[in-house]
C-alpha positions as CSV (number, residue, x, y, z in Angstrom):
1,X,-23.4,89.1,116.1
2,X,-24.2,91.0,112.9
3,X,-23.7,94.7,112.4
4,X,-27.4,95.1,112.0
5,X,-28.2,93.4,115.3
6,X,-25.6,95.5,117.1
7,X,-27.0,98.7,115.6
8,X,-30.5,97.6,116.7
9,X,-29.4,96.9,120.3
10,X,-27.5,100.2,120.4
11,X,-30.5,102.1,119.1
12,X,-32.9,100.5,121.6
13,X,-30.4,101.3,124.4
14,X,-30.2,104.9,123.4
15,X,-34.0,105.2,123.1
16,X,-34.6,103.5,126.5
17,X,-32.0,105.9,128.1
18,X,-33.6,109.0,126.6
19,X,-37.1,107.7,127.6
20,X,-35.9,107.1,131.2
21,X,-34.4,110.6,131.4
22,X,-37.5,112.2,129.9
23,X,-39.7,110.4,132.4
24,X,-37.5,111.3,135.3
25,X,-37.5,115.0,134.2
26,X,-41.3,114.9,133.8
27,X,-41.8,113.5,137.3
28,X,-39.5,116.2,138.7
29,X,-41.6,118.9,137.0
30,X,-44.8,117.4,138.2
31,X,-43.5,117.3,141.9
32,X,-42.5,120.9,141.5
33,X,-45.9,121.9,140.0
34,X,-48.0,120.0,142.5
35,X,-48.5,122.8,145.0
36,X,-49.5,125.1,142.1
37,X,-52.5,122.8,141.3
38,X,-54.0,123.6,144.7
39,X,-52.7,127.1,145.3
40,X,-55.3,129.8,145.1
41,X,-58.4,131.1,146.8
42,X,-61.6,129.0,146.7
43,X,-65.1,129.6,147.9
44,X,-67.4,127.0,149.5
45,X,-70.8,127.3,150.9
46,X,-72.0,125.5,154.1
47,X,-75.4,124.2,153.2
48,X,-76.6,124.1,156.8
49,X,-75.8,127.6,157.7
50,X,-75.8,129.0,154.1
51,X,-72.6,130.8,155.0
52,X,-69.9,131.4,152.4
53,X,-66.3,130.5,153.4
54,X,-63.0,131.3,151.8
55,X,-60.4,128.5,151.6
56,X,-56.9,129.8,150.8
57,X,-54.0,127.4,149.9
58,X,-50.6,129.1,149.5
59,X,-47.9,127.8,147.2
60,X,-46.0,126.6,150.3
61,X,-49.2,124.6,151.1
62,X,-50.4,126.6,154.1
63,X,-54.1,126.3,154.6
64,X,-56.3,129.3,155.7
65,X,-60.1,129.3,156.1
66,X,-61.7,132.7,156.4
67,X,-58.2,134.2,156.8
68,X,-57.4,131.9,159.8
69,X,-54.4,129.6,159.3
70,X,-54.9,126.0,160.2
71,X,-52.0,124.6,162.2
72,X,-50.9,121.2,160.9
73,X,-49.1,119.5,158.1
74,X,-49.6,118.1,154.6
75,X,-49.6,114.2,154.8
76,X,-50.2,113.5,151.1
77,X,-49.8,115.5,147.9
78,X,-50.4,114.2,144.4
79,X,-52.3,115.4,141.3
80,X,-55.6,114.0,142.8
81,X,-55.5,114.8,146.5
82,X,-54.0,117.2,149.0
83,X,-54.5,115.7,152.5
84,X,-53.8,118.0,155.4
85,X,-53.7,116.8,159.1
86,X,-54.6,119.5,161.6
87,X,-53.3,119.7,165.1
88,X,-56.6,118.2,166.4
89,X,-56.0,115.0,164.4
90,X,-58.6,115.7,161.7
91,X,-58.0,115.6,158.0
92,X,-58.9,118.1,155.4
93,X,-58.9,116.5,152.0
94,X,-58.8,118.7,148.9
95,X,-59.6,116.7,145.7
96,X,-58.6,117.9,142.3
97,X,-59.8,116.9,138.8
98,X,-58.0,118.0,135.7
99,X,-55.4,119.8,137.8
100,X,-58.0,122.0,139.5
101,X,-59.4,121.7,143.1
102,X,-63.1,120.7,143.0
103,X,-64.0,119.6,146.5
104,X,-62.9,119.7,150.1
105,X,-63.8,117.1,152.7
106,X,-63.6,118.2,156.3
107,X,-63.2,115.1,158.5
108,X,-64.1,117.1,161.7
109,X,-67.6,117.8,160.3
110,X,-67.7,114.6,158.1
111,X,-68.9,116.8,155.2
112,X,-67.8,117.6,151.7
113,X,-68.1,121.0,150.0
114,X,-67.8,121.9,146.4
115,X,-65.2,124.5,145.6
116,X,-65.5,127.4,143.2
117,X,-63.0,130.1,142.4
118,X,-63.1,133.1,144.6
119,X,-63.3,136.5,143.1
120,X,-62.3,139.6,145.1
121,X,-65.7,141.1,144.8
122,X,-67.3,138.0,146.3
123,X,-69.3,137.1,143.3
124,X,-69.3,133.5,141.9
């Protein structure tokens, strides 16, 4: 084997190792940041009743609607979906686009709601 060939193999090995470590670190950061994508207070409007509702998602992924915590557990969490299973067996699916929640689907009502940011004075 020539010195040039050995240097090329060594260089590729180093680059692959660095790339692998970078990817692993990036995935760890993404998993750590995932709850932060969904955390916040969101407003949605029930089109049938015309009532405004407040959806709160905490950084530890507790779900509250109109200040009432939903008992249950998170079944899936990624950069596109947070899927929550309540104690009655219904799913609440929060969908995100560009790392920002945009809709919530309530399986109990079989309805989707658009989310907007909630401001303390209640204005959208």
